[in-house]
GUVEXNU-141749 format. One record per residue: x, y, z negated of N, C-alpha, C, O in turn; residue in one letter. Coordinates in nm, 3 decimals, decimal comma. Example, Ala and Ser with C-alpha at 12.3 -4.5 7.8 and 13.67 -1.06 7.14 Angstrom:
<pts>
PT/1,319/-0,569/-0,780/1,230/-0,450/-0,780/1,320/-0,330/-0,780/1,424/-0,332/-0,846/a
PT/1,285/-0,225/-0,708/1,367/-0,106/-0,714/1,290/0,003/-0,787/1,341/0,114/-0,804/s
</pts>
This chain:
<pts>
PT/0,911/-1,969/-3,408/1,006/-1,888/-3,297/1,113/-1,898/-3,463/1,063/-1,893/-3,576/m
PT/1,285/-1,913/-3,427/1,362/-1,857/-3,474/1,383/-1,734/-3,553/1,270/-1,685/-3,553/n
PT/1,425/-1,691/-3,589/1,452/-1,548/-3,616/1,584/-1,507/-3,649/1,625/-1,391/-3,646/s
PT/1,647/-1,610/-3,682/1,784/-1,626/-3,736/1,884/-1,605/-3,577/1,880/-1,688/-3,487/v
PT/1,957/-1,494/-3,574/2,015/-1,483/-3,474/2,226/-1,508/-3,521/2,313/-1,576/-3,467/r
PT/2,227/-1,451/-3,594/2,380/-1,472/-3,608/2,391/-1,519/-3,779/2,319/-1,472/-3,867/f
PT/2,490/-1,613/-3,799/2,549/-1,610/-3,947/2,645/-1,580/-3,916/2,693/-1,610/-3,806/i
PT/2,714/-1,495/-4,026/2,810/-1,448/-4,026/2,925/-1,535/-4,172/2,880/-1,576/-4,279/a
PT/3,017/-1,537/-4,145/3,105/-1,551/-4,268/3,220/-1,525/-4,271/3,294/-1,568/-4,183/n
PT/3,271/-1,440/-4,383/3,419/-1,341/-4,387/3,468/-1,345/-4,527/3,568/-1,280/-4,556/a
PT/3,401/-1,424/-4,624/3,492/-1,438/-4,741/3,509/-1,515/-4,770/3,495/-1,532/-4,891/a
PT/3,554/-1,633/-4,682/3,666/-1,749/-4,716/3,608/-1,857/-4,594/3,510/-1,850/-4,520/g
PT/3,702/-1,945/-4,610/3,708/-2,041/-4,511/3,613/-2,128/-4,449/3,634/-2,242/-4,490/g
PT/3,509/-2,124/-4,361/3,408/-2,217/-4,346/3,387/-2,325/-4,303/3,308/-2,327/-4,208/l
PT/3,416/-2,397/-4,327/3,448/-2,578/-4,300/3,374/-2,592/-4,183/3,252/-2,580/-4,191/l
PT/3,462/-2,629/-4,007/3,356/-2,707/-3,919/3,237/-2,756/-3,915/3,143/-2,721/-3,843/p
PT/3,242/-2,850/-4,004/3,134/-2,974/-4,033/3,003/-2,822/-4,067/2,923/-2,770/-3,989/v
PT/3,027/-2,798/-4,191/2,932/-2,691/-4,226/2,860/-2,601/-4,124/2,738/-2,604/-4,108/l
PT/2,944/-2,519/-4,056/2,936/-2,435/-3,920/2,897/-2,530/-3,807/2,830/-2,487/-3,714/a
PT/2,932/-2,642/-3,812/2,800/-2,695/-3,723/2,672/-2,799/-3,747/2,598/-2,845/-3,661/s
PT/2,668/-2,824/-3,913/2,534/-2,787/-3,931/2,455/-2,671/-3,923/2,350/-2,678/-3,859/a
PT/2,504/-2,515/-4,005/2,442/-2,380/-3,950/2,370/-2,409/-3,821/2,251/-2,404/-3,790/l
PT/2,493/-2,443/-3,748/2,415/-2,388/-3,612/2,317/-2,489/-3,554/2,252/-2,452/-3,456/k
PT/2,300/-2,600/-3,596/2,248/-2,727/-3,521/2,097/-2,712/-3,642/1,996/-2,776/-3,612/q
PT/2,098/-2,649/-3,736/1,959/-2,607/-3,849/1,932/-2,493/-3,764/1,827/-2,499/-3,701/t
PT/2,015/-2,376/-3,746/1,894/-2,240/-3,755/1,982/-2,177/-3,574/2,000/-2,058/-3,549/f
PT/2,021/-2,299/-3,474/2,002/-2,285/-3,341/2,086/-2,097/-3,317/2,068/-2,027/-3,218/d
PT/2,165/-2,064/-3,429/2,222/-1,955/-3,444/2,341/-1,908/-3,378/2,413/-2,005/-3,357/a
PT/2,393/-1,802/-3,336/2,559/-1,813/-3,341/2,610/-1,808/-3,457/2,565/-1,747/-3,554/v
PT/2,719/-1,879/-3,451/2,776/-1,847/-3,622/2,932/-1,758/-3,547/2,992/-1,780/-3,442/i
PT/2,957/-1,646/-3,665/3,074/-1,602/-3,676/3,126/-1,619/-3,763/3,081/-1,570/-3,867/l
PT/3,261/-1,705/-3,767/3,327/-1,741/-3,869/3,468/-1,627/-3,892/3,587/-1,659/-3,898/t
PT/3,403/-1,479/-3,901/3,503/-1,346/-3,904/3,682/-1,417/-4,035/3,706/-1,525/-4,088/s
PT/3,730/-1,332/-4,032/3,821/-1,288/-4,129/3,892/-1,161/-4,149/3,966/-1,108/-4,066/y
PT/3,854/-1,099/-4,307/3,867/-0,962/-4,318/3,956/-1,041/-4,499/3,981/-1,149/-4,553/g
PT/3,969/-0,895/-4,520/4,012/-0,901/-4,672/3,977/-0,720/-4,753/3,968/-0,620/-4,683/m
PT/3,967/-0,718/-4,870/3,971/-0,572/-4,887/4,062/-0,530/-4,850/4,011/-0,422/-4,817/t
PT/4,170/-0,518/-4,821/4,286/-0,444/-4,749/4,247/-0,356/-4,619/4,250/-0,236/-4,593/e
PT/4,193/-0,519/-4,526/4,165/-0,448/-4,400/4,030/-0,531/-4,323/4,037/-0,647/-4,283/c
PT/3,942/-0,469/-4,316/3,810/-0,570/-4,260/3,784/-0,492/-4,155/3,788/-0,371/-4,177/m
PT/3,751/-0,536/-4,020/3,799/-0,686/-3,978/3,917/-0,675/-3,929/3,976/-0,579/-3,879/p
PT/3,959/-0,831/-3,956/4,101/-0,884/-3,916/4,087/-0,964/-3,775/4,155/-0,942/-3,675/i
PT/3,992/-1,054/-3,785/3,995/-1,115/-3,703/3,819/-1,194/-3,634/3,740/-1,217/-3,725/s
PT/3,785/-1,216/-3,542/3,641/-1,228/-3,542/3,613/-1,279/-3,380/3,665/-1,239/-3,277/s
PT/3,498/-1,399/-3,405/3,514/-1,475/-3,277/3,396/-1,356/-3,142/3,338/-1,256/-3,184/p
PT/3,394/-1,366/-3,104/3,302/-1,330/-2,984/3,141/-1,323/-3,027/3,129/-1,384/-3,133/t
PT/3,005/-1,266/-2,979/2,886/-1,254/-2,968/2,850/-1,386/-2,980/2,785/-1,436/-3,072/q
PT/2,907/-1,455/-2,860/2,916/-1,541/-2,750/2,963/-1,645/-2,755/2,940/-1,737/-2,676/s
PT/3,066/-1,649/-2,885/3,123/-1,789/-2,992/2,992/-1,952/-2,949/2,870/-1,967/-2,945/y
PT/3,099/-2,028/-2,928/3,022/-2,112/-2,928/3,052/-2,278/-2,979/3,044/-2,391/-2,933/n
PT/3,096/-2,203/-3,115/3,189/-2,309/-3,159/3,345/-2,405/-3,094/3,390/-2,514/-3,127/m
PT/3,392/-2,301/-2,989/3,513/-2,374/-2,955/3,592/-2,260/-2,907/3,561/-2,163/-2,837/d
PT/3,699/-2,295/-2,959/3,756/-2,382/-3,035/3,702/-2,374/-3,204/3,699/-2,265/-3,261/p
PT/3,681/-2,442/-3,240/3,635/-2,534/-3,385/3,719/-2,517/-3,481/3,821/-2,585/-3,486/t
PT/3,691/-2,426/-3,570/3,754/-2,389/-3,706/3,843/-2,278/-3,693/3,928/-2,242/-3,773/g
PT/3,816/-2,230/-3,594/3,869/-2,086/-3,632/3,825/-1,970/-3,670/3,717/-1,983/-3,728/t
PT/3,872/-1,823/-3,662/3,804/-1,736/-3,763/3,805/-1,662/-3,662/3,814/-1,545/-3,699/s
PT/3,799/-1,674/-3,523/3,797/-1,603/-3,431/3,926/-1,499/-3,361/4,023/-1,514/-3,435/g
PT/3,956/-1,416/-3,264/4,103/-1,367/-3,227/4,117/-1,237/-3,333/4,049/-1,233/-3,436/q
PT/4,211/-1,132/-3,298/4,204/-0,998/-3,360/4,143/-0,914/-3,283/4,154/-0,880/-3,165/p
PT/4,058/-0,879/-3,395/3,982/-0,740/-3,348/4,002/-0,584/-3,441/3,918/-0,501/-3,474/v
PT/4,127/-0,589/-3,459/4,158/-0,433/-3,522/4,339/-0,464/-3,464/4,398/-0,456/-3,356/g
PT/4,388/-0,511/-3,642/4,489/-0,481/-3,639/4,565/-0,590/-3,582/4,487/-0,684/-3,565/p
PT/4,682/-0,620/-3,543/4,778/-0,725/-3,483/4,796/-0,800/-3,597/4,815/-0,756/-3,711/d
PT/4,787/-0,948/-3,554/4,867/-1,076/-3,638/4,983/-1,082/-3,572/5,021/-1,021/-3,472/i
PT/5,048/-1,182/-3,656/5,163/-1,216/-3,630/5,185/-1,353/-3,740/5,168/-1,338/-3,861/i
PT/5,211/-1,441/-3,700/5,289/-1,554/-3,819/5,427/-1,546/-3,851/5,509/-1,510/-3,766/i
PT/5,461/-1,581/-3,985/5,624/-1,583/-3,968/5,657/-1,685/-4,064/5,574/-1,764/-4,108/t
PT/5,773/-1,682/-4,094/5,786/-1,842/-4,165/5,813/-1,801/-4,317/5,790/-1,682/-4,337/d
PT/5,838/-1,844/-4,385/5,870/-1,796/-4,531/5,947/-1,722/-4,579/5,918/-1,684/-4,692/d
PT/6,073/-1,669/-4,516/6,148/-1,553/-4,490/6,094/-1,429/-4,458/6,159/-1,325/-4,471/t
PT/5,938/-1,434/-4,401/5,890/-1,320/-4,326/5,996/-1,222/-4,208/6,002/-1,102/-4,182/r
PT/6,054/-1,318/-4,171/6,153/-1,209/-4,078/6,136/-1,283/-3,957/6,140/-1,204/-3,863/k
PT/6,118/-1,410/-3,917/6,087/-1,474/-3,817/5,941/-1,509/-3,765/5,860/-1,583/-3,821/i
PT/5,924/-1,433/-3,632/5,802/-1,479/-3,613/5,774/-1,624/-3,516/5,842/-1,652/-3,418/v
PT/5,663/-1,706/-3,565/5,607/-1,835/-3,580/5,580/-1,839/-3,383/5,551/-1,731/-3,332/l
PT/5,592/-1,960/-3,291/5,506/-1,992/-3,190/5,367/-1,997/-3,257/5,321/-2,004/-3,372/p
PT/5,308/-1,989/-3,088/5,163/-2,058/-3,076/5,148/-2,202/-3,179/5,234/-2,289/-3,160/p
PT/5,046/-2,228/-3,282/5,016/-2,373/-3,347/5,107/-2,398/-3,435/5,126/-2,512/-3,478/g
PT/5,195/-2,262/-3,482/5,276/-2,319/-3,595/5,232/-2,240/-3,712/5,227/-2,117/-3,711/e
PT/5,195/-2,328/-3,831/5,161/-2,255/-3,953/5,266/-2,200/-4,025/5,378/-2,247/-4,043/t
PT/5,210/-2,075/-4,073/5,328/-1,971/-4,178/5,215/-1,845/-4,230/5,093/-1,847/-4,243/g
PT/5,318/-1,740/-4,253/5,254/-1,675/-4,359/5,170/-1,588/-4,262/5,220/-1,570/-4,151/n
PT/5,012/-1,514/-4,295/4,979/-1,450/-4,161/4,987/-1,288/-4,236/4,931/-1,239/-4,334/i
PT/5,075/-1,243/-4,148/5,112/-1,047/-4,151/4,990/-0,987/-4,060/4,939/-1,034/-3,959/l
PT/4,963/-0,875/-4,126/4,901/-0,775/-4,001/4,946/-0,630/-4,000/5,018/-0,584/-4,088/i
PT/4,908/-0,571/-3,914/4,950/-0,396/-3,849/4,888/-0,380/-3,801/4,843/-0,460/-3,719/r
PT/4,827/-0,219/-3,831/4,754/-0,148/-3,762/4,624/-0,120/-3,811/4,576/-0,185/-3,904/g
PT/4,549/-0,008/-3,740/4,406/0,004/-3,754/4,326/-0,138/-3,796/4,346/-0,243/-3,734/a
PT/4,240/-0,127/-3,903/4,226/-0,036/-3,970/4,285/-0,051/-4,144/4,261/0,009/-4,249/p
PT/4,350/-0,138/-4,113/4,474/-0,161/-4,266/4,463/-0,084/-4,331/4,436/0,022/-4,275/w
PT/4,474/-0,080/-4,481/4,519/0,037/-4,560/4,690/0,056/-4,575/4,767/-0,021/-4,517/f
PT/4,727/0,143/-4,640/4,872/0,192/-4,622/4,951/0,123/-4,745/5,063/0,075/-4,728/a
PT/4,897/0,121/-4,849/4,978/0,072/-4,930/4,931/0,094/-5,066/4,882/0,204/-5,091/g
PT/4,938/-0,003/-5,164/4,867/0,068/-5,302/4,903/0,176/-5,410/5,023/0,199/-5,399/y
PT/4,862/0,230/-5,482/4,839/0,337/-5,541/4,916/0,365/-5,678/4,866/0,409/-5,781/e
PT/5,046/0,330/-5,655/5,085/0,283/-5,805/5,295/0,352/-5,825/5,370/0,398/-5,739/s
PT/5,311/0,331/-5,940/5,468/0,434/-5,924/5,557/0,275/-5,929/5,670/0,254/-5,974/s
PT/5,500/0,217/-5,892/5,582/0,061/-5,928/5,611/-0,009/-5,774/5,536/-0,077/-5,704/d
PT/5,746/0,034/-5,751/5,741/0,030/-5,572/5,784/-0,140/-5,517/5,807/-0,177/-5,402/p
PT/5,786/-0,234/-5,663/5,783/-0,350/-5,637/5,632/-0,428/-5,526/5,630/-0,519/-5,443/s
PT/5,488/-0,306/-5,600/5,399/-0,365/-5,500/5,430/-0,374/-5,372/5,410/-0,477/-5,308/l
PT/5,483/-0,267/-5,323/5,546/-0,248/-5,153/5,597/-0,330/-5,165/5,542/-0,437/-5,139/y
PT/5,696/-0,327/-5,199/5,761/-0,463/-5,140/5,791/-0,637/-5,111/5,867/-0,700/-5,038/n
PT/5,696/-0,667/-5,202/5,605/-0,772/-5,245/5,506/-0,787/-5,114/5,484/-0,898/-5,066/e
PT/5,459/-0,691/-5,071/5,405/-0,686/-4,934/5,394/-0,637/-4,840/5,306/-0,670/-4,761/s
PT/5,466/-0,558/-4,822/5,504/-0,520/-4,684/5,662/-0,520/-4,615/5,751/-0,456/-4,671/f
PT/5,684/-0,583/-4,509/5,818/-0,624/-4,459/5,813/-0,552/-4,314/5,726/-0,494/-4,249/f
PT/5,944/-0,585/-4,296/6,024/-0,547/-4,165/6,014/-0,703/-4,096/6,042/-0,804/-4,160/t
PT/5,965/-0,702/-3,942/5,955/-0,820/-3,889/6,002/-0,828/-3,773/5,912/-0,809/-3,691/v
PT/6,183/-0,862/-3,688/6,194/-0,832/-3,532/6,200/-0,655/-3,547/6,141/-0,581/-3,469/g
PT/6,269/-0,616/-3,643/6,257/-0,473/-3,669/6,153/-0,370/-3,631/6,187/-0,264/-3,579/g
PT/6,021/-0,402/-3,658/5,946/-0,351/-3,671/5,876/-0,334/-3,780/5,802/-0,427/-3,811/e
PT/5,878/-0,209/-3,871/5,815/-0,215/-4,047/5,679/-0,186/-4,033/5,620/-0,166/-3,927/a
PT/5,624/-0,184/-4,162/5,493/-0,240/-4,228/5,388/-0,361/-4,195/5,266/-0,344/-4,205/g
PT/5,448/-0,488/-4,156/5,374/-0,536/-4,144/5,322/-0,596/-4,301/5,416/-0,620/-4,377/w
PT/5,241/-0,610/-4,332/5,170/-0,629/-4,474/5,132/-0,814/-4,456/5,113/-0,848/-4,339/f
PT/5,124/-0,902/-4,539/5,155/-1,010/-4,619/4,985/-1,023/-4,655/4,943/-0,937/-4,733/d
PT/4,889/-1,119/-4,606/4,775/-1,103/-4,631/4,767/-1,181/-4,744/4,668/-1,177/-4,818/t
PT/4,893/-1,276/-4,771/4,879/-1,361/-4,895/4,802/-1,505/-4,845/4,763/-1,590/-4,925/g
PT/4,790/-1,514/-4,705/4,706/-1,630/-4,653/4,811/-1,669/-4,544/4,886/-1,594/-4,482/d
PT/4,794/-1,834/-4,533/4,832/-1,888/-4,424/4,766/-1,976/-4,299/4,665/-2,045/-4,310/t
PT/4,837/-1,961/-4,189/4,748/-2,025/-4,046/4,856/-2,005/-3,959/4,977/-1,993/-3,977/g
PT/4,758/-2,002/-3,824/4,857/-1,994/-3,730/4,755/-1,951/-3,607/4,633/-1,945/-3,615/y
PT/4,820/-1,927/-3,513/4,719/-1,850/-3,407/4,755/-1,996/-3,278/4,818/-2,099/-3,300/l
PT/4,707/-1,964/-3,186/4,702/-2,078/-3,112/4,704/-1,966/-2,971/4,679/-1,846/-2,958/d
PT/4,752/-2,091/-2,866/4,784/-2,044/-2,753/4,709/-1,904/-2,641/4,744/-1,849/-2,537/e
PT/4,580/-1,892/-2,744/4,447/-1,797/-2,717/4,434/-1,726/-2,762/4,334/-1,657/-2,739/k
PT/4,560/-1,680/-2,892/4,543/-1,590/-2,993/4,431/-1,627/-3,106/4,447/-1,580/-3,218/s
PT/4,322/-1,707/-3,079/4,274/-1,802/-3,168/4,310/-1,794/-3,283/4,402/-1,876/-3,287/f
PT/4,298/-1,741/-3,407/4,347/-1,772/-3,548/4,294/-1,884/-3,613/4,181/-1,917/-3,578/l
PT/4,351/-1,952/-3,704/4,306/-2,065/-3,774/4,374/-2,056/-3,931/4,488/-2,095/-3,956/f
PT/4,288/-2,003/-4,020/4,344/-2,011/-4,180/4,348/-2,153/-4,227/4,265/-2,235/-4,190/i
PT/4,457/-2,186/-4,320/4,486/-2,308/-4,386/4,471/-2,282/-4,521/4,385/-2,342/-4,585/s
PT/4,562/-2,177/-4,586/4,544/-2,187/-4,703/4,617/-2,035/-4,771/4,615/-1,923/-4,719/g
PT/4,669/-2,071/-4,880/4,684/-1,894/-4,924/4,884/-1,965/-4,969/4,938/-2,075/-4,981/r
PT/4,919/-1,841/-4,976/5,065/-1,846/-5,018/5,086/-1,715/-5,177/5,190/-1,683/-5,233/s
PT/4,961/-1,675/-5,202/5,011/-1,554/-5,346/4,893/-1,653/-5,375/4,821/-1,733/-5,315/k
PT/4,920/-1,584/-5,551/4,810/-1,658/-5,606/4,731/-1,482/-5,591/4,761/-1,370/-5,550/e
PT/4,607/-1,562/-5,663/4,482/-1,453/-5,690/4,423/-1,479/-5,824/4,409/-1,587/-5,879/v
PT/4,398/-1,385/-5,857/4,351/-1,324/-6,009/4,231/-1,270/-5,970/4,217/-1,162/-5,913/m
PT/4,122/-1,367/-6,008/3,963/-1,373/-6,010/3,955/-1,317/-6,186/4,005/-1,391/-6,271/c
PT/3,899/-1,205/-6,222/3,837/-1,144/-6,298/3,710/-1,156/-6,332/3,634/-1,092/-6,260/i
PT/3,647/-1,235/-6,445/3,478/-1,231/-6,459/3,457/-1,163/-6,562/3,545/-1,174/-6,649/c
PT/3,373/-1,097/-6,584/3,336/-1,020/-6,722/3,179/-1,030/-6,738/3,103/-0,976/-6,658/c
PT/3,121/-1,125/-6,884/3,024/-1,108/-6,923/2,982/-1,051/-7,019/3,034/-1,067/-7,129/i
PT/2,823/-0,927/-6,989/2,826/-0,847/-7,110/2,688/-0,947/-7,173/2,626/-1,024/-7,100/w
PT/2,664/-0,932/-7,281/2,565/-0,966/-7,365/2,497/-0,830/-7,372/2,529/-0,746/-7,456/d
PT/2,373/-0,809/-7,254/2,310/-0,688/-7,287/2,187/-0,746/-7,362/2,133/-0,853/-7,335/v
PT/2,144/-0,643/-7,476/2,028/-0,663/-7,550/1,878/-0,645/-7,482/1,833/-0,589/-7,382/p
PT/1,847/-0,689/-7,547/1,684/-0,685/-7,461/1,654/-0,740/-7,361/1,540/-0,727/-7,316/g
</pts>
């Protein structure tokens, strides 16, 4: 008897070929969700997701999602790749810093509506609002610390 019912992924893109292999191996529902430290969850497929469409990170499950051009002023139509911006619960309201550039580099007014947060990811929404992640628009710095612990 198979005891794996769901396999969830939210830490990065899951290649469709790997998702298919996992589904075939474990006969489990593959939930390729999308989130980040500033907002979790952003999108997820339903529990009945059957790999159609493939390569998606699901549909919005919390904040509103828009895709913009590089100026972050124009919302792109379905199927066009651009910057992924979110607004609404459960996203955070901003960075705790006295440096206003952190806010100005991450929050935008789009179509006269303020408070859109640039996730730093790129992708597109299809006609059914399924989100597809294609890359990054912001640099990410990963700091790794190694301690030599005696004993």
